[in-house]
N, C-alpha and C positions, 0 to 999 in steps of 0.2 A: 294506637300508638305507632309512631313512626320511629324506626331505628336507623341510625347512621351505620351503613355497612362498609363504607370505603371513603378514603380521602381522595380518590382519583377523580379528577375533573375532566371535562371534555378536552381541555388543552393537554392534560397529561396523556389522555388516550390518543390524541393526534400525534404527540411526540413518540409514544410507544409504537404506534402504527408506522410512523416514518422510520424508526429504527429497524423494525422488522422488515419493511420494504427495502430499506437500504442494505440490510444484511442479506436478504435474498438476492438482490442485484449484485452485491459484492461476491456472494458464493458463485454466481454464474460467471462473473468477470474473472474470479480467481481460478476457476476451472479452465477457462480459456487461456488465461495468462500462463498457468503451469503447463498446459498442453503445448503451447508455443515454446516455452522455455525448455521443455523436455526434448524438443527436436531442434533446438537452437534456431528457431524461425526469427531471425534478427529483424526482418521487415515487419512481422506482426508485433513483436515486442515493442518496436519503435512506435507503432501505432497506439500502444497502451501507455505511452509516456507523455507527460505534459512538458512543454518547452517554454522557457528554459528549464532544464532539468538541473536540480541543485545537488551538489555533493558537499554536505557539511561534515561528513565523516572524515574526509581528508584534512579538514582544518584541525580537528581534534587530534588525529593520529599523525599529522604532518606527513601526509602521503601526497602523491600526485593527484591534483584535482581532476575528477572524472565527470564534472558537470558538463552539460552540453547546451549550446544555444539553439540547436536544431537537430533534426533527425540524422543528418549526415555525421555530425560530431558524435551523437549518441551511438550510432552504428560503429563508428571507429573505436569507441571505448567499450563496446559491449563485452568483449572477452575479458577486459580488466575489471568490469563491474560484476559480471556474472561468472566468477571463477568456479571451478568444480566444487570447492568447499562451500561457497555461497549458494550455488544451485542445490547442492545436497541439503543444506539447511533449509532452503525455501521449500524443497519437496517434502521435508519432514515436518515443517511447522503446521500445527493444527489450530492454533488460536492466536489472535491478536486482540486488540481492543479498539473500541471507538473512542476517539478523543472528543468528538461530538458526532452528530448524525452524518456529517459529510467528510470526516477524516478518519481513516482507519490506519492503525500502526501495527506492523509486525516486527517483533524484536527477537533476536537470538544472539547467542554468545559464540565466541571463537571465530572472529572477533565480535565484540558487542556492537551490533549494528542494527539500525532500525530502517525499514523500508516504509516510507510514508506514501499512502494512497489517498487521494482526495477525489470527491465526486465533483465533476465540473460539467456543466451543461447536461446533466443527467447521466454522465458516463464516468466510471471510475478510471483514474489515471495514476500512474506512478509519478510522483512529483519530486521526490528527493530521497537521498540516503543520508543518514545521520548517525552519530554515535548513539547507541542505545542507552537506556537508563539503567540497565543491569538489573 
């Protein structure tokens, strides 16, 4: 007698393996990102950003747009994006969620803001800030 023990298909297993691989890659990236942020290594953080960098948070809260077309603009806005409150929240955040296997979102409150990271060409990049979902 043959018994069915699982509904997991080969495709599901590939998807699960991709999520685990992406999560491990993200953990390594996050460690490096936080290390650079902790010492305000603006040049290194700028390397972890995808351009153009989008600021959708400012649209919701009617604040100055901190988006950047290039590294120079991002470096200019660094201290406005990564305020002490934002850095403190990023240092404390322990979980986010995968929107899909190539997009990871970190949200926190005060203010409700989301940092969106996407995997591009095999590397995780900060692509935008947005108003969080609360």
